[in-house]
N, C-alpha and C positions, 0 to 999 in steps of 0.2 A: 984057443984050446976050449974044447967043449967038456961038459960033465956028463955023467950017465943020465942025468935028468933032462938034459937039453934035447929038444926034438931033432930028429935026423933030417937031412935034406929031403929024403923021400916022404917023410911025414908031412913036412911043410908043403911040398908039391902036391900031395894027394888029399890034403884037407879041403873039403868044400866050404869050410867056414872061414877060410883065409882068402884075401884078394892080393894077388901078386902085383906089385907096382915098383917102378924105378923112381927114386927120388934123389936128385943130385948125383946121378950116376951110381947110386947104391940100390941093389935089389932088396926089397922088403916084402914081407908077408903080413899084411894088415888084417886084424880081426874085423870081420864084416859087421857083426852085430855086437858092438861093445857093450851096449846096455844089458845084454843077456849075461855078461860076465862081470859086471860092475858090482863090487861088494856093497852090501847095505850099510851105509854110514849116515850119520845125522847131518854133518856139515856140507856134504856134497851129494845130494840125493839123486843126481842123474849124471849121465855120462856125456851130455851134450857138448860137443866140441873137443872131446878128448879122444885120443887114439892109442892103440897098443899094437905093436908089431914085433915080428921076429926077423932077424937078419939070417942069411943063408947058413951061418955057422950055428944057428939054434939059440942065439942070445936074445933075450927079451928086452924090449924097450917100451916105455909108455910116457905120455905127456903129463901124467898126474901120478903122484906117489901112491895114491890109493888103488891104482890099477895094479894089483899084485900078480906076479907071474903064476902063482899057484891057482889063482882064480881063473886065469885065461887058458891054462893047459887043457881044459876040457874041449877046446876047439880042434884038437888033433885026433 
């Protein structure tokens, strides 16, 4: 189930800031330049090695808790 704030499949497909990849049989839309959307925090100053992505249903996922959905929504 999606919420009104989740991106639509069309938004995911049409964003030039997302890279579409299949991982383990699951389609994902990865944020291309995660550093651009990484919040400024003291303990984790860079995004090296971290990723954020959306699944086709618009749900947000990230490899680090500080990669917040609201910070990444600017890619759409």
